[in-house]
C-alpha positions as CSV (number, residue, x, y, z in Angstrom):
1,M,-43.8,36.6,60.7
2,Q,-41.1,37.4,63.3
3,K,-37.8,35.9,63.7
4,G,-38.6,34.2,67.1
5,N,-42.2,32.9,66.0
6,R,-40.8,31.5,62.7
7,R,-38.2,29.5,64.7
8,T,-40.9,28.2,67.1
9,A,-42.9,27.4,64.1
10,I,-40.1,25.3,62.8
11,A,-39.2,23.7,66.1
12,R,-42.8,22.5,66.4
13,S,-43.4,21.3,62.9
14,R,-42.1,18.0,62.0
15,L,-39.1,18.6,59.5
16,V,-37.7,15.4,57.8
17,K,-34.3,15.4,56.3
18,I,-33.4,12.4,54.0
19,V,-29.8,11.9,53.7
20,L,-28.7,9.0,51.2
21,A,-25.2,8.4,52.5
22,A,-22.3,6.0,51.3
23,G,-23.5,2.5,51.2
24,Q,-26.8,3.8,50.2
25,M,-27.9,4.3,53.9
26,L,-31.3,6.2,54.3
27,I,-31.0,7.8,57.5
28,V,-34.3,9.7,58.6
29,T,-34.1,12.4,61.2
30,A,-36.6,14.8,62.6
31,A,-36.5,18.0,64.0
32,A,-37.8,18.8,67.7
33,R,-41.1,17.3,68.5
34,A,-43.9,19.4,70.2
35,A,-43.9,17.6,73.3
36,P,-42.1,14.5,74.5
37,F,-44.3,11.1,75.2
38,D,-44.7,10.5,78.7
39,P,-45.6,6.6,79.3
40,R,-47.1,7.2,82.5
41,A,-49.6,9.8,81.2
42,P,-52.8,8.7,79.2
43,Q,-52.7,9.4,75.7
44,A,-55.7,10.1,73.2
45,R,-54.8,11.6,69.8
46,P,-57.7,12.0,67.1
47,A,-56.8,10.7,63.5
48,E,-57.1,14.4,62.3
49,T,-54.3,15.5,64.6
50,F,-51.7,13.5,62.9
51,Q,-49.3,15.2,60.4
52,F,-47.4,13.2,58.1
53,D,-44.0,13.8,56.8
54,A,-42.7,12.7,53.3
55,I,-40.0,10.2,53.8
56,A,-39.5,9.3,50.3
57,P,-41.6,9.7,47.2
58,F,-43.3,6.3,48.5
59,L,-43.8,6.9,52.0
60,K,-45.1,9.2,54.6
61,F,-44.7,9.0,58.5
62,S,-46.3,10.2,61.6
63,D,-45.3,9.2,64.8
64,A,-48.0,8.1,67.2
65,F,-45.5,7.9,70.4
66,G,-42.1,8.1,70.9
67,D,-39.2,9.3,68.4
68,R,-38.5,7.1,65.3
69,T,-35.1,8.9,64.9
70,Q,-34.0,7.9,68.5
71,P,-33.2,4.8,70.5
72,G,-36.4,3.2,72.4
73,P,-39.8,2.1,71.5
74,H,-41.9,4.3,69.1
75,G,-45.1,3.6,67.0
76,T,-45.6,5.2,63.9
77,F,-48.4,5.5,61.2
78,G,-47.1,5.3,57.6
79,I,-48.9,6.0,54.3
80,I,-48.0,4.5,50.9
81,P,-49.8,5.8,47.8
82,A,-52.0,3.5,45.6
83,H,-50.1,1.4,43.3
84,T,-46.6,2.3,44.4
85,A,-43.8,-0.1,45.8
86,S,-40.7,0.8,47.8
87,P,-37.4,-0.2,46.1
88,P,-35.9,-3.6,47.8
89,H,-34.6,-2.8,51.0
90,T,-33.6,-3.8,54.7
91,H,-34.0,-2.4,58.2
92,S,-31.3,-2.8,60.8
93,A,-34.3,-3.5,63.6
94,V,-37.1,-5.5,63.5
95,Y,-40.6,-4.3,63.4
96,H,-44.1,-5.3,63.8
97,G,-46.8,-3.7,61.4
98,V,-50.6,-3.6,61.2
99,V,-52.4,-2.7,58.0
100,I,-55.2,-0.2,58.4
101,R,-56.5,0.9,55.0
102,G,-55.6,-0.5,51.6
103,V,-53.8,-3.8,50.6
104,I,-50.0,-4.1,51.0
105,V,-47.7,-6.9,50.0
106,N,-44.4,-7.6,51.4
107,P,-42.1,-9.7,49.0
108,F,-39.3,-11.0,51.0
109,N,-36.2,-12.0,49.2
110,G,-37.8,-11.9,46.1
111,D,-40.8,-13.8,46.7
112,Q,-43.2,-14.0,43.4
113,Y,-46.6,-14.8,45.5
114,P,-46.7,-12.6,48.7
115,P,-49.9,-12.7,50.5
116,H,-52.2,-9.8,50.1
117,L,-52.6,-8.0,53.7
118,G,-55.7,-6.2,54.1
119,P,-57.1,-3.9,57.2
120,G,-56.4,-5.8,60.1
121,S,-53.4,-8.0,58.9
122,Y,-50.2,-8.4,60.9
123,R,-46.7,-8.4,59.3
124,Y,-43.5,-9.0,60.9
125,V,-40.0,-7.8,59.4
126,P,-36.8,-9.2,60.9
127,A,-34.0,-7.1,60.9
128,N,-31.7,-7.3,57.6
129,V,-34.2,-9.1,55.5
130,V,-34.4,-7.8,52.1
131,H,-38.1,-6.9,51.2
132,V,-40.4,-4.7,49.1
133,T,-43.3,-2.7,50.7
134,A,-46.2,-2.2,48.1
135,C,-49.5,-0.8,48.1
136,I,-51.2,-2.8,45.6
137,S,-54.9,-1.1,46.1
138,D,-56.7,1.4,44.5
139,E,-56.5,3.5,47.6
140,P,-53.6,4.8,49.6
141,C,-52.2,2.2,52.3
142,L,-52.4,3.3,55.6
143,F,-50.3,1.3,58.5
144,Y,-49.0,1.2,61.9
145,T,-45.7,0.0,62.9
146,H,-44.2,-0.6,66.1
147,L,-40.2,-0.6,66.6
148,E,-37.8,-0.7,69.7
149,A,-34.9,1.1,67.9
150,P,-34.6,3.9,65.5
151,F,-36.1,3.5,62.1
152,D,-33.6,3.2,59.1
153,V,-33.5,2.1,55.6
154,K,-30.9,0.4,53.6
155,L,-31.4,0.2,49.9
156,T,-30.2,-3.2,48.8
157,G,-30.3,-2.5,44.9
158,Q,-31.5,-6.0,44.2
């Protein structure tokens, strides 16, 4: 592959870098996107066109619209492997989510009996609220989130 073609391929692919900085702040950044989202233009993307980036061992993301690393609204699909949970964490911005496949639980502040959220279920996570996101089903969990600010994660160590 020629040098110019390689750079183009890298720029078009979704590269995700996880940086665990002081204070255990997980900052997700992404390389240049193939095309910026134009809210004035109709959009239709078949499911098979989404490519998922590994954010952590327990999470993969694919932007549906916008850029999850930049200010402004964005919608993102996420996948959590079956029987996998995140560590306790917070986000600096609120987010809304809908479960598409699998069963997710979101224990907030150590909740012992969180509701089981199957396909079609809605969840809202306020900013700075400690929670865990877990896929408790035998199949991977697929969900959609909407945020108005960059996505970030701060591990809490609880």
